[in-house]
C-alpha positions, 0 to 999 in steps of 0.5 A: 289775613290780619297783620300784627302791628309792629311795635317799636320799643326805644331804650332809655338813653338817659335815666335819672331817679331821685337826683339831689344836689346841694351847695352848702345848706341850700338844696337846689335839685330835689329828687328829679326823675327823668327818663329820655328815650333814644332819638328823643329831643327832650327839653328842660325849661325853668326860671333862673335859679330853678336848678335846671343847669345843676341838673344837666351838669350832674347828668353830664358828669360835670358835677358830682350828685349828692344822691340818686341814680343817673345813667347816660347811654348805660354809663354812670357819669360819676365814674368818668370812664372813656365809654361815657366820654365817647357817648356824650357831647356837652355844650355849656352856656359859658364855654371858653377856649384860650383866646389865641386858639383858632377855630381849626386848632380847637376842632382838630384837638377835640376830634383827636379825643374820639375814636370816630369823630365827624368831619369837622370841616363839614360840621363847621360848614353846617353851622355857618362857620366855614372860612373861620378856621384860622380865626382866633377864639378872641376874635369871634363874635358872641354868636360865632363862639356859641356855634363853635361850642355846639360844633365841639359838642357834636364833633365826637359823633355822640349818642347823647348831646347835652346842649345848654342855651345853645342858640343864645346870641344867635340871630334868627337865621343862624338859630334856624340853621342850628335847629335844622342840624339838631333835627337831622341828628334826631333822625340818626338816633342821637338823643338830645337834651336841651336847656332853653328859655326860648319857648319857640325853640322848645315847641319847634324841636322838643318831643317832650319837655320837663318844667323844673321849678325850685329844684323839682319837676313840676310838669312833664309832657309834650309842648302841645299838651302842656300848653292846653293843660293850664287854665290860661285865657284865650286872647283876641284883638281886632280893629272895629269898623265903627264905634264899639261899646267896650263896657258892654263887651266887658259884661259878656259871660265869657269875657274877663277883660277888655282894653284898648291899644290905639284903635285896636280892642284887646279882649281876654276870656274863656275858650269861647270868648272869640265866638261870644265877642264876634256874635255881640259885634254882629248883633250891634252892626259892628264889623271887625278888621285884622282879627287875631285870636291867640290860643294858650301856648307854652309861654302861658303854661310856663308862667302858670307852672313856675315862680317867674320872680326867681332871678338868680342862677342855681350855681350863684356863688359856686365856681363852674 
């Protein structure tokens, strides 16, 4: 007897269609379309000035959009109703609190805004902030302030959380603690929208990523599929056990460039470059040590898809 395969359909928790936003005569968001499912970790990547911060601020209701359709957990963020405030948590890159306000005071204050808040002490402990309840905001380090802003975004048990550069300023250990918390939240069905410039973070956490450049979505896929979608060189490096003719390696059909870095030889080329070089070395009687082969990754896709020379934020000259 055949059993019907169970199909799980997840509802869209964030819907964006034709989103536009301008500052004066400069249009910084130009028709962005996104649909993000319940329980998905979705990343937004883009160079400075690409429009990604303005996009998430419009999605979160922090900026009024000029045009388009936006729904978050079924609510229009432009309406600013209590339903949206209960459903949505937001952590911004430049969040600030009064200098004299303590961590515990901030957590109790924010918890009071919600009908069913999380245990704020447990949340602080999970983020490595236990023991800082009486520490004032002014006395926190940059990394501690960042962790506190994440805690405040999650205190209300939101269905959707928007997190902008959430691990900036954190050391590698703290960064991984935050990643673990987000993965646990995903398992409970929370939808997470991340803005990040850490490619490792996007590859580790995100189910899908959108790359925004010049106010438009230029690519949207899983991190793995984006990495393989661009025409990027394969890179290999090795230390030869005896003299190697670099000029000869450079003539191989799959090789695009050969260079030396100390005793190490660096080769870039097509998908078959590693095999071609290893065969050529073997035929020349040269072995290699400390061989390393790097496949195209999300960094390569990002550089191929964007204008990486942009160096201004999309809200420059505009008060946050």
